[in-house]
N, C-alpha and C positions, 0 to 999 in steps of 0.2 A: 622124169616129172610125171606126177598124178595129179588128178583134179577131182574136185566135188562139183557135181551138177545139183544145184540146190533150186528147188521149186517151191514156192510158197503161195498159198492162196490167201489173197489179202481181203480183210473183212471189207464188206459193202461200204462204198463211199470213202474209203481210207487210202486209195492208191495215190492220189497226189501227195498227201502227207508222208506215206511211207517212201515215196521217191526222194522227198526232201530229207527224211532221215537217213536214208541209204546214201544219198549223195554227201551230205554234210557231217554225217557221223560214221556210219558203218564202214564206208570205203576207207576214210583216214585211219579209222581204228585198225582195221585188217592190215593196211599197209605199214602202219607203225609197228605191228606184230610180225612183219616179214611175210605176211600172207598175201599172194598174188590175187588181184581182182582182174580178171580179163575181159569179161563181157557181161552184159545184162539185157534182158528183154522183158516186154510186157506183152501178153497175148492180145488178140484182137478184141476180146470182150472186156479188157481191162480189169480182169479178176485174178490173173495169176502173174507172178513175177519170177522169173528164172535167171540165175546168175551162175558164174563159174569162178571158183576159187582154186588157186594151184599151190602146190607143195612139192618138195623134193621126193619124198616117200611116205609110207604110213607112219613111221615113227616122228616125221616132220609134222604131220598132222596132229598127232597126240600132243607134241610138245608145244606147238603154237596154239592150238585151241585151249590147251590148259592155261597158257599165259593170257590169253585174250578173255576166256571166261572167268579167269580169277582175277581180272583187273579191277581197279576201284571204278573206272568208267562203266563197266559192264554191271557190276554190282549195283551201282546207282540208277542204271537205265534199262536193266533188263525187263522190267514190267512195261515200261513205255514201248520198248521195241516190240516185244511179243504181243502187246494189246492190238497191234495192226494184223496179226496173223491168225487165221482161222485153221490153217494146216500147213504142215512143214514136210518135205520130202527130200531126203539127201541120197545121192548115189555117188559112190567113188568110181571114177572111170580112169582107165589106162590108155596110153597113146597106142596107136595101131599104125604102122607103116603102111602106105597104100600106093606108093610109087617106087 
């Protein structure tokens, strides 16, 4: 399993609305595409949102993201979703055994 650590800087005053979109739309969309949504956090200042999506491997990311970003829902809502985001940063991370 691999994961994407995704951090977004949310436009000023839009965090509450972003969280609503995330909970009601983004999470169900991801899960319907087979993308795991593991955790999400907001920083103390309420300006950054971080979440983790999980996949089987790099090919799984490509396949599932192509399906999601090619979906009718995404096509109809991408402008609304991205209107909340001032900046996006994605990092693919691999598990490490520590015990």
